[in-house]
PDB file of N, CA, C, O and CB in Angstrom:
ATOM      1  N   MET A   1     276.861  46.977  19.124  1.00  0.00           N
ATOM      2  CA  MET A   1     276.582  48.078  18.233  1.00  0.00           C
ATOM      3  C   MET A   1     276.138  49.283  19.059  1.00  0.00           C
ATOM      4  O   MET A   1     275.485  49.138  20.092  1.00  0.00           O
ATOM      5  CB  MET A   1     275.508  47.686  17.192  1.00  0.00           C
ATOM      6  N   ASN A   2     276.490  50.433  18.601  1.00  0.00           N
ATOM      7  CA  ASN A   2     276.161  51.649  19.335  1.00  0.00           C
ATOM      8  C   ASN A   2     274.764  52.145  19.000  1.00  0.00           C
ATOM      9  O   ASN A   2     274.183  51.797  17.972  1.00  0.00           O
ATOM     10  CB  ASN A   2     277.178  52.734  19.039  1.00  0.00           C
ATOM     11  N   ASN A   3     274.247  52.968  19.900  1.00  0.00           N
ATOM     12  CA  ASN A   3     272.917  53.541  19.703  1.00  0.00           C
ATOM     13  C   ASN A   3     272.851  54.421  18.464  1.00  0.00           C
ATOM     14  O   ASN A   3     271.840  54.422  17.761  1.00  0.00           O
ATOM     15  CB  ASN A   3     272.511  54.343  20.921  1.00  0.00           C
ATOM     16  N   TRP A   4     273.905  55.165  18.189  1.00  0.00           N
ATOM     17  CA  TRP A   4     273.883  56.076  17.046  1.00  0.00           C
ATOM     18  C   TRP A   4     273.764  55.312  15.743  1.00  0.00           C
ATOM     19  O   TRP A   4     273.205  55.820  14.771  1.00  0.00           O
ATOM     20  CB  TRP A   4     275.136  56.946  17.028  1.00  0.00           C
ATOM     21  N   LEU A   5     274.290  54.084  15.715  1.00  0.00           N
ATOM     22  CA  LEU A   5     274.181  53.284  14.505  1.00  0.00           C
ATOM     23  C   LEU A   5     272.743  52.841  14.274  1.00  0.00           C
ATOM     24  O   LEU A   5     272.286  52.800  13.132  1.00  0.00           O
ATOM     25  CB  LEU A   5     275.102  52.068  14.585  1.00  0.00           C
ATOM     26  N   TYR A   6     272.020  52.509  15.348  1.00  0.00           N
ATOM     27  CA  TYR A   6     270.611  52.158  15.234  1.00  0.00           C
ATOM     28  C   TYR A   6     269.791  53.358  14.769  1.00  0.00           C
ATOM     29  O   TYR A   6     268.859  53.213  13.978  1.00  0.00           O
ATOM     30  CB  TYR A   6     270.078  51.637  16.575  1.00  0.00           C
ATOM     31  N   ILE A   7     270.138  54.523  15.258  1.00  0.00           N
ATOM     32  CA  ILE A   7     269.438  55.742  14.840  1.00  0.00           C
ATOM     33  C   ILE A   7     269.685  55.999  13.354  1.00  0.00           C
ATOM     34  O   ILE A   7     268.773  56.392  12.626  1.00  0.00           O
ATOM     35  CB  ILE A   7     269.900  56.962  15.686  1.00  0.00           C
ATOM     36  N   LEU A   8     270.911  55.778  12.914  1.00  0.00           N
ATOM     37  CA  LEU A   8     271.233  55.956  11.501  1.00  0.00           C
ATOM     38  C   LEU A   8     270.443  54.979  10.637  1.00  0.00           C
ATOM     39  O   LEU A   8     269.902  55.366   9.601  1.00  0.00           O
ATOM     40  CB  LEU A   8     272.736  55.772  11.267  1.00  0.00           C
ATOM     41  N   TYR A   9     270.373  53.713  11.057  1.00  0.00           N
ATOM     42  CA  TYR A   9     269.584  52.726  10.321  1.00  0.00           C
ATOM     43  C   TYR A   9     268.118  53.135  10.273  1.00  0.00           C
ATOM     44  O   TYR A   9     267.481  53.040   9.224  1.00  0.00           O
ATOM     45  CB  TYR A   9     269.725  51.337  10.960  1.00  0.00           C
ATOM     46  N   ALA A  10     267.583  53.586  11.390  1.00  0.00           N
ATOM     47  CA  ALA A  10     266.174  53.983  11.447  1.00  0.00           C
ATOM     48  C   ALA A  10     265.902  55.159  10.510  1.00  0.00           C
ATOM     49  O   ALA A  10     264.890  55.176   9.808  1.00  0.00           O
ATOM     50  CB  ALA A  10     265.778  54.352  12.889  1.00  0.00           C
ATOM     51  N   LEU A  11     266.793  56.129  10.499  1.00  0.00           N
ATOM     52  CA  LEU A  11     266.613  57.278   9.610  1.00  0.00           C
ATOM     53  C   LEU A  11     266.692  56.871   8.141  1.00  0.00           C
ATOM     54  O   LEU A  11     265.939  57.376   7.308  1.00  0.00           O
ATOM     55  CB  LEU A  11     267.663  58.345   9.910  1.00  0.00           C
ATOM     56  N   LEU A  12     267.596  55.966   7.834  1.00  0.00           N
ATOM     57  CA  LEU A  12     267.723  55.497   6.460  1.00  0.00           C
ATOM     58  C   LEU A  12     266.474  54.747   6.023  1.00  0.00           C
ATOM     59  O   LEU A  12     265.968  54.973   4.924  1.00  0.00           O
ATOM     60  CB  LEU A  12     268.953  54.602   6.312  1.00  0.00           C
ATOM     61  N   ILE A  13     265.972  53.858   6.872  1.00  0.00           N
ATOM     62  CA  ILE A  13     264.753  53.122   6.552  1.00  0.00           C
ATOM     63  C   ILE A  13     263.568  54.082   6.459  1.00  0.00           C
ATOM     64  O   ILE A  13     262.709  53.913   5.593  1.00  0.00           O
ATOM     65  CB  ILE A  13     264.481  52.029   7.611  1.00  0.00           C
ATOM     66  N   ALA A  14     263.508  55.086   7.334  1.00  0.00           N
ATOM     67  CA  ALA A  14     262.420  56.067   7.292  1.00  0.00           C
ATOM     68  C   ALA A  14     262.449  56.852   5.991  1.00  0.00           C
ATOM     69  O   ALA A  14     261.408  57.093   5.379  1.00  0.00           O
ATOM     70  CB  ALA A  14     262.510  57.025   8.485  1.00  0.00           C
ATOM     71  N   LEU A  15     263.619  57.244   5.579  1.00  0.00           N
ATOM     72  CA  LEU A  15     263.738  57.996   4.322  1.00  0.00           C
ATOM     73  C   LEU A  15     263.262  57.158   3.139  1.00  0.00           C
ATOM     74  O   LEU A  15     262.510  57.643   2.294  1.00  0.00           O
ATOM     75  CB  LEU A  15     265.195  58.446   4.096  1.00  0.00           C
ATOM     76  N   VAL A  16     263.693  55.921   3.082  1.00  0.00           N
ATOM     77  CA  VAL A  16     263.277  55.045   1.981  1.00  0.00           C
ATOM     78  C   VAL A  16     261.775  54.803   2.023  1.00  0.00           C
ATOM     79  O   VAL A  16     261.116  54.791   0.983  1.00  0.00           O
ATOM     80  CB  VAL A  16     264.030  53.705   2.041  1.00  0.00           C
ATOM     81  N   SER A  17     261.227  54.608   3.233  1.00  0.00           N
ATOM     82  CA  SER A  17     259.792  54.334   3.329  1.00  0.00           C
ATOM     83  C   SER A  17     258.956  55.553   2.961  1.00  0.00           C
ATOM     84  O   SER A  17     257.876  55.404   2.389  1.00  0.00           O
ATOM     85  CB  SER A  17     259.438  53.874   4.735  1.00  0.00           C
ATOM     86  N   ILE A  18     259.430  56.745   3.274  1.00  0.00           N
ATOM     87  CA  ILE A  18     258.698  57.960   2.893  1.00  0.00           C
ATOM     88  C   ILE A  18     258.727  58.141   1.379  1.00  0.00           C
ATOM     89  O   ILE A  18     257.724  58.512   0.771  1.00  0.00           O
ATOM     90  CB  ILE A  18     259.299  59.205   3.593  1.00  0.00           C
ATOM     91  N   ILE A  19     259.878  57.876   0.780  1.00  0.00           N
ATOM     92  CA  ILE A  19     260.001  58.018  -0.672  1.00  0.00           C
ATOM     93  C   ILE A  19     259.101  57.015  -1.384  1.00  0.00           C
ATOM     94  O   ILE A  19     258.449  57.352  -2.372  1.00  0.00           O
ATOM     95  CB  ILE A  19     261.467  57.829  -1.114  1.00  0.00           C
ATOM     96  N   THR A  20     259.065  55.774  -0.880  1.00  0.00           N
ATOM     97  CA  THR A  20     258.267  54.740  -1.549  1.00  0.00           C
ATOM     98  C   THR A  20     256.813  54.741  -1.096  1.00  0.00           C
ATOM     99  O   THR A  20     255.976  54.096  -1.726  1.00  0.00           O
ATOM    100  CB  THR A  20     258.872  53.376  -1.299  1.00  0.00           C
ATOM    101  N   GLY A  21     256.498  55.448  -0.019  1.00  0.00           N
ATOM    102  CA  GLY A  21     255.126  55.522   0.464  1.00  0.00           C
ATOM    103  C   GLY A  21     254.707  54.339   1.314  1.00  0.00           C
ATOM    104  O   GLY A  21     253.511  54.087   1.466  1.00  0.00           O
ATOM    105  N   GLU A  22     255.655  53.610   1.869  1.00  0.00           N
ATOM    106  CA  GLU A  22     255.351  52.436   2.679  1.00  0.00           C
ATOM    107  C   GLU A  22     255.617  52.717   4.156  1.00  0.00           C
ATOM    108  O   GLU A  22     256.553  52.171   4.740  1.00  0.00           O
ATOM    109  CB  GLU A  22     256.178  51.231   2.209  1.00  0.00           C
ATOM    110  N   ILE A  23     254.802  53.556   4.744  1.00  0.00           N
ATOM    111  CA  ILE A  23     254.982  53.952   6.136  1.00  0.00           C
ATOM    112  C   ILE A  23     254.697  52.782   7.075  1.00  0.00           C
ATOM    113  O   ILE A  23     255.364  52.632   8.099  1.00  0.00           O
ATOM    114  CB  ILE A  23     254.074  55.140   6.476  1.00  0.00           C
ATOM    115  N   VAL A  24     253.713  51.957   6.733  1.00  0.00           N
ATOM    116  CA  VAL A  24     253.372  50.809   7.577  1.00  0.00           C
ATOM    117  C   VAL A  24     254.553  49.850   7.671  1.00  0.00           C
ATOM    118  O   VAL A  24     254.815  49.280   8.730  1.00  0.00           O
ATOM    119  CB  VAL A  24     252.132  50.075   7.024  1.00  0.00           C
ATOM    120  N   THR A  25     255.262  49.676   6.564  1.00  0.00           N
ATOM    121  CA  THR A  25     256.445  48.815   6.564  1.00  0.00           C
ATOM    122  C   THR A  25     257.498  49.356   7.519  1.00  0.00           C
ATOM    123  O   THR A  25     258.143  48.590   8.236  1.00  0.00           O
ATOM    124  CB  THR A  25     257.028  48.692   5.146  1.00  0.00           C
ATOM    125  N   PHE A  26     257.673  50.661   7.529  1.00  0.00           N
ATOM    126  CA  PHE A  26     258.643  51.275   8.437  1.00  0.00           C
ATOM    127  C   PHE A  26     258.269  51.017   9.891  1.00  0.00           C
ATOM    128  O   PHE A  26     259.132  50.682  10.702  1.00  0.00           O
ATOM    129  CB  PHE A  26     258.739  52.782   8.179  1.00  0.00           C
ATOM    130  N   VAL A  27     257.007  51.169  10.222  1.00  0.00           N
ATOM    131  CA  VAL A  27     256.553  50.931  11.599  1.00  0.00           C
ATOM    132  C   VAL A  27     256.774  49.472  11.981  1.00  0.00           C
ATOM    133  O   VAL A  27     257.248  49.189  13.081  1.00  0.00           O
ATOM    134  CB  VAL A  27     255.057  51.307  11.757  1.00  0.00           C
ATOM    135  N   MET A  28     256.441  48.550  11.094  1.00  0.00           N
ATOM    136  CA  MET A  28     256.606  47.129  11.393  1.00  0.00           C
ATOM    137  C   MET A  28     258.084  46.763  11.539  1.00  0.00           C
ATOM    138  O   MET A  28     258.448  46.000  12.433  1.00  0.00           O
ATOM    139  CB  MET A  28     255.958  46.277  10.296  1.00  0.00           C
ATOM    140  N   LEU A  29     258.928  47.298  10.673  1.00  0.00           N
ATOM    141  CA  LEU A  29     260.362  47.043  10.800  1.00  0.00           C
ATOM    142  C   LEU A  29     260.904  47.611  12.106  1.00  0.00           C
ATOM    143  O   LEU A  29     261.767  47.005  12.742  1.00  0.00           O
ATOM    144  CB  LEU A  29     261.120  47.642   9.610  1.00  0.00           C
ATOM    145  N   GLY A  30     260.407  48.753  12.496  1.00  0.00           N
ATOM    146  CA  GLY A  30     260.829  49.332  13.772  1.00  0.00           C
ATOM    147  C   GLY A  30     260.456  48.449  14.942  1.00  0.00           C
ATOM    148  O   GLY A  30     261.262  48.249  15.850  1.00  0.00           O
ATOM    149  N   LEU A  31     259.246  47.918  14.934  1.00  0.00           N
ATOM    150  CA  LEU A  31     258.824  47.023  16.012  1.00  0.00           C
ATOM    151  C   LEU A  31     259.661  45.745  16.030  1.00  0.00           C
ATOM    152  O   LEU A  31     260.024  45.251  17.098  1.00  0.00           O
ATOM    153  CB  LEU A  31     257.338  46.676  15.863  1.00  0.00           C
ATOM    154  N   ILE A  32     259.963  45.219  14.859  1.00  0.00           N
ATOM    155  CA  ILE A  32     260.786  44.016  14.786  1.00  0.00           C
ATOM    156  C   ILE A  32     262.193  44.293  15.301  1.00  0.00           C
ATOM    157  O   ILE A  32     262.749  43.482  16.041  1.00  0.00           O
ATOM    158  CB  ILE A  32     260.842  43.489  13.347  1.00  0.00           C
ATOM    159  N   LEU A  33     262.771  45.418  14.924  1.00  0.00           N
ATOM    160  CA  LEU A  33     264.118  45.752  15.396  1.00  0.00           C
ATOM    161  C   LEU A  33     264.162  45.948  16.909  1.00  0.00           C
ATOM    162  O   LEU A  33     265.121  45.528  17.557  1.00  0.00           O
ATOM    163  CB  LEU A  33     264.618  47.010  14.700  1.00  0.00           C
ATOM    164  N   ILE A  34     263.145  46.575  17.474  1.00  0.00           N
ATOM    165  CA  ILE A  34     263.095  46.761  18.926  1.00  0.00           C
ATOM    166  C   ILE A  34     262.982  45.410  19.624  1.00  0.00           C
ATOM    167  O   ILE A  34     263.644  45.174  20.635  1.00  0.00           O
ATOM    168  CB  ILE A  34     261.910  47.672  19.321  1.00  0.00           C
ATOM    169  N   SER A  35     262.147  44.524  19.091  1.00  0.00           N
ATOM    170  CA  SER A  35     261.989  43.196  19.682  1.00  0.00           C
ATOM    171  C   SER A  35     263.288  42.408  19.624  1.00  0.00           C
ATOM    172  O   SER A  35     263.677  41.776  20.606  1.00  0.00           O
ATOM    173  CB  SER A  35     260.880  42.424  18.972  1.00  0.00           C
ATOM    174  N   LEU A  36     263.957  42.442  18.485  1.00  0.00           N
ATOM    175  CA  LEU A  36     265.220  41.720  18.355  1.00  0.00           C
ATOM    176  C   LEU A  36     266.286  42.284  19.288  1.00  0.00           C
ATOM    177  O   LEU A  36     267.086  41.531  19.842  1.00  0.00           O
ATOM    178  CB  LEU A  36     265.712  41.772  16.912  1.00  0.00           C
ATOM    179  N   GLN A  37     266.301  43.585  19.463  1.00  0.00           N
ATOM    180  CA  GLN A  37     267.269  44.200  20.378  1.00  0.00           C
ATOM    181  C   GLN A  37     267.008  43.755  21.812  1.00  0.00           C
ATOM    182  O   GLN A  37     267.953  43.482  22.553  1.00  0.00           O
ATOM    183  CB  GLN A  37     267.209  45.740  20.280  1.00  0.00           C
ATOM    184  N   ASN A  38     265.738  43.677  22.216  1.00  0.00           N
ATOM    185  CA  ASN A  38     265.406  43.216  23.558  1.00  0.00           C
ATOM    186  C   ASN A  38     265.798  41.760  23.757  1.00  0.00           C
ATOM    187  O   ASN A  38     266.309  41.399  24.817  1.00  0.00           O
ATOM    188  CB  ASN A  38     263.920  43.396  23.826  1.00  0.00           C
ATOM    189  N   ILE A  39     265.568  40.924  22.762  1.00  0.00           N
ATOM    190  CA  ILE A  39     265.960  39.517  22.845  1.00  0.00           C
ATOM    191  C   ILE A  39     267.476  39.404  22.961  1.00  0.00           C
ATOM    192  O   ILE A  39     267.982  38.618  23.762  1.00  0.00           O
ATOM    193  CB  ILE A  39     265.452  38.732  21.614  1.00  0.00           C
ATOM    194  N   HIS A  40     268.193  40.175  22.173  1.00  0.00           N
ATOM    195  CA  HIS A  40     269.659  40.149  22.212  1.00  0.00           C
ATOM    196  C   HIS A  40     270.192  40.555  23.585  1.00  0.00           C
ATOM    197  O   HIS A  40     271.098  39.916  24.119  1.00  0.00           O
ATOM    198  CB  HIS A  40     270.233  41.076  21.135  1.00  0.00           C
ATOM    199  N   ARG A  41     269.630  41.613  24.149  1.00  0.00           N
ATOM    200  CA  ARG A  41     270.048  42.079  25.471  1.00  0.00           C
ATOM    201  C   ARG A  41     269.795  41.012  26.535  1.00  0.00           C
ATOM    202  O   ARG A  41     270.635  40.784  27.405  1.00  0.00           O
ATOM    203  CB  ARG A  41     269.312  43.375  25.838  1.00  0.00           C
ATOM    204  N   THR A  42     268.640  40.364  26.462  1.00  0.00           N
ATOM    205  CA  THR A  42     268.295  39.322  27.425  1.00  0.00           C
ATOM    206  C   THR A  42     269.250  38.137  27.308  1.00  0.00           C
ATOM    207  O   THR A  42     269.704  37.605  28.321  1.00  0.00           O
ATOM    208  CB  THR A  42     266.846  38.858  27.217  1.00  0.00           C
ATOM    209  N   LEU A  43     269.551  37.729  26.097  1.00  0.00           N
ATOM    210  CA  LEU A  43     270.478  36.614  25.902  1.00  0.00           C
ATOM    211  C   LEU A  43     271.880  36.948  26.405  1.00  0.00           C
ATOM    212  O   LEU A  43     272.565  36.082  26.950  1.00  0.00           O
ATOM    213  CB  LEU A  43     270.535  36.230  24.428  1.00  0.00           C
ATOM    214  N   LYS A  44     272.310  38.190  26.228  1.00  0.00           N
ATOM    215  CA  LYS A  44     273.615  38.603  26.745  1.00  0.00           C
ATOM    216  C   LYS A  44     273.641  38.555  28.269  1.00  0.00           C
ATOM    217  O   LYS A  44     274.646  38.161  28.860  1.00  0.00           O
ATOM    218  CB  LYS A  44     273.962  40.014  26.258  1.00  0.00           C
ATOM    219  N   GLU A  45     272.540  38.954  28.909  1.00  0.00           N
ATOM    220  CA  GLU A  45     272.463  38.899  30.369  1.00  0.00           C
ATOM    221  C   GLU A  45     272.495  37.463  30.864  1.00  0.00           C
ATOM    222  O   GLU A  45     273.153  37.167  31.861  1.00  0.00           O
ATOM    223  CB  GLU A  45     271.196  39.595  30.866  1.00  0.00           C
ATOM    224  N   ILE A  46     271.792  36.565  30.181  1.00  0.00           N
ATOM    225  CA  ILE A  46     271.787  35.149  30.556  1.00  0.00           C
ATOM    226  C   ILE A  46     273.195  34.562  30.414  1.00  0.00           C
ATOM    227  O   ILE A  46     273.644  33.812  31.281  1.00  0.00           O
ATOM    228  CB  ILE A  46     270.776  34.354  29.683  1.00  0.00           C
ATOM    229  N   LEU A  47     273.884  34.895  29.338  1.00  0.00           N
ATOM    230  CA  LEU A  47     275.235  34.413  29.131  1.00  0.00           C
ATOM    231  C   LEU A  47     276.164  34.923  30.218  1.00  0.00           C
ATOM    232  O   LEU A  47     277.013  34.178  30.707  1.00  0.00           O
ATOM    233  CB  LEU A  47     275.745  34.830  27.763  1.00  0.00           C
ATOM    234  N   LYS A  48     276.014  36.170  30.597  1.00  0.00           N
ATOM    235  CA  LYS A  48     276.852  36.752  31.644  1.00  0.00           C
ATOM    236  C   LYS A  48     276.629  36.038  32.970  1.00  0.00           C
ATOM    237  O   LYS A  48     277.591  35.748  33.681  1.00  0.00           O
ATOM    238  CB  LYS A  48     276.565  38.251  31.795  1.00  0.00           C
ATOM    239  N   VAL A  49     275.378  35.751  33.315  1.00  0.00           N
ATOM    240  CA  VAL A  49     275.055  35.047  34.553  1.00  0.00           C
ATOM    241  C   VAL A  49     275.621  33.631  34.535  1.00  0.00           C
ATOM    242  O   VAL A  49     276.149  33.161  35.542  1.00  0.00           O
ATOM    243  CB  VAL A  49     273.536  35.008  34.767  1.00  0.00           C
ATOM    244  N   ASN A  50     275.515  32.950  33.399  1.00  0.00           N
ATOM    245  CA  ASN A  50     276.034  31.583  33.293  1.00  0.00           C
ATOM    246  C   ASN A  50     277.540  31.538  33.384  1.00  0.00           C
ATOM    247  O   ASN A  50     278.088  30.581  33.931  1.00  0.00           O
ATOM    248  CB  ASN A  50     275.590  30.953  31.997  1.00  0.00           C
ATOM    249  N   LYS A  51     278.226  32.533  32.873  1.00  0.00           N
ATOM    250  CA  LYS A  51     279.692  32.573  32.954  1.00  0.00           C
ATOM    251  C   LYS A  51     280.157  32.822  34.379  1.00  0.00           C
ATOM    252  O   LYS A  51     281.231  32.362  34.765  1.00  0.00           O
ATOM    253  CB  LYS A  51     280.252  33.656  32.029  1.00  0.00           C
ATOM    254  N   GLU A  52     279.361  33.546  35.172  1.00  0.00           N
ATOM    255  CA  GLU A  52     279.734  33.835  36.556  1.00  0.00           C
ATOM    256  C   GLU A  52     279.627  32.604  37.448  1.00  0.00           C
ATOM    257  O   GLU A  52     280.300  32.525  38.476  1.00  0.00           O
ATOM    258  CB  GLU A  52     278.859  34.944  37.109  1.00  0.00           C
ATOM    259  N   LYS A  53     278.800  31.654  37.069  1.00  0.00           N
ATOM    260  CA  LYS A  53     278.601  30.450  37.891  1.00  0.00           C
ATOM    261  C   LYS A  53     279.714  29.477  37.768  1.00  0.00           C
ATOM    262  O   LYS A  53     279.683  28.421  38.401  1.00  0.00           O
ATOM    263  CB  LYS A  53     277.333  29.774  37.532  1.00  0.00           C
TER     264      LYS A  53
END
């Protein structure tokens, strides 16, 4: 997935959270998305290393 798509998702979630007044939810979802992205990147690197062996 491209970076611009993540930015679009973040803006959409931010807009909904501002309208509903749930800013804390937006922050928590952002932290979860960043963590999942880091895990995904790490797993892709591990897979790449294993395929090279």
